[in-house]
N, C-alpha and C positions, 0 to 999 in steps of 0.2 A: 441502649445496647450494653449488655454485660458479657464480657468474654473473660476466660480464665487468664490468670497471670502468665501461665506457660505459653498460651497462644499469643498473648500480647507481646511477650518477649520474642517469639518467633517472627511476628510481624515487624517488630521494631528492628530486628536484625537484617531485614531486607534492605538492600542498598537503593532500590528504585522507589522514589517517593510516590510516583504515579501508581505503581503496583500496590503499594500500601493503601493508598486512597481507594483504589478499586476493591481491595479486600474489605476495607471498612464499610464501603458503600454496600457491598453484597451482604455483609453480615448484618447491616442495619436495615436492609429491605425486608418487607413483610413476605413471609413464605408460607404457602399453604401446606405443602408436603415438606416438613422441616427436615433438612439434612443437618448434621451436626456442624458446628462452627469449624471443627478440625477438618471435616470432609470438604467443606466449602473452601477453606484455605488451601488444602492439597490440590483440589481441582484447578483453582485459579493459578497457583504457583506452577503446577505442572504444565498448564497451557502456556503460560508465560515463557517457561524454559524451552518448550518445544518450538515456540515462535522465534525465540532468540537463536536457537540452533539452526532453524531453517534460514533465518536471515544471514547467519554467518556462512552458510553453505552457498548462498546466492552469489552469482557472478557479479563482480564489481566492474561495470562497463566504463571503459576509458572514453574521454571526450572524443578522441579520434575515431573510435568505433561507432559512437553515436552519430558523428558527422558522416561517416562512411555509410551508415544505414540510411540516413536522411537522403544522401545522394542516390542511394539505391532506389528509394521510394520515388524520388523525382524522375529517375530514368525509367523504371519499370512500371510505375503506376502514377503518371503525372496528374490524372484526374483525382485520384485519392489524395495526393500531395496538396493539390489546390483546395480540395474540399476540407482537408485537415487544417491547413493554414487559415482558411476562412472561418472555420469553427473556433479555432483558438482566438482569432481576433474578436469574434462575437462574445466568447467567454470573457475575454479581457475587458470588453466594453461593458458587459454586465457587471463585472467586478467594479469598474470605475463608476458605474451608475448606482452602485451599492444595492444591486438586486440581491434578494435573499438567496442564501447558499442553496436552498432547496430547489431553486430555479436555475442553477448553474451547473447542470450535470454534463459531463463529457459524453458525447454521442457513443453509445456502445457499439454501433455498427462500424464506425471509424476505428474504434479500439480493436475490434476483432479482425478487421481487414488488415490493419497494421501488424497485429500479432501474427496473423497468418503469413504475412510477408517475411517476418523475422525467420520463419522456419524454412523458407525458400532461400533467403539470403545466407543463412547459416544452418545448413541441414542438421548439424549436431544438436541444435536446439530441440529437434524432435525427440531425442532420447534423453535430454537433460530435463531437470525439473522445469515445468512450464512457467514457474515464477521468474526464471531467467529471461524468458521472452517478454513477460510483463514488465520486468525491470528495465529492459531495453526500451520498450515503448514509453515507459515513464521517463527515462532519460531523454528521449526525443522531445517529450513534452517540456521537460525542464529546460532543455537547450533552446527550444523554439520560443518559450516564454522569455528567456533571457536575451536571445540574440536575433530572432527572426520576426517578432511581432512588436 
């Protein structure tokens, strides 16, 4: 892979090592319809910046809010709560049994059911970026893995 010294300097100026590695990997991969190295750099960096901005806009859920939502699930959808905990226990066991990651997927039906409950529990999530609701469900998973299973 040969890149211009100017592009090399732009890549070296990036603070994120993983981003640099991703750019180098993309520049080094075979391409049928060759885009310029500069174009590839711009696309990757722009996508990275957009993702970072979206992440910064996302709501940071407090543990007390996560616990309150867990209590809401228990009260409003006890069958979903039981199914969810059972699924987390099964995933934990698969992890302990060193089952391949490809066989340890979180059940998408449970995810969507929980995400739908977030919008009932906090109606303002209907108008906010749906990533906030996903982040809350992720917070529930993190809390459950640390404290409930």
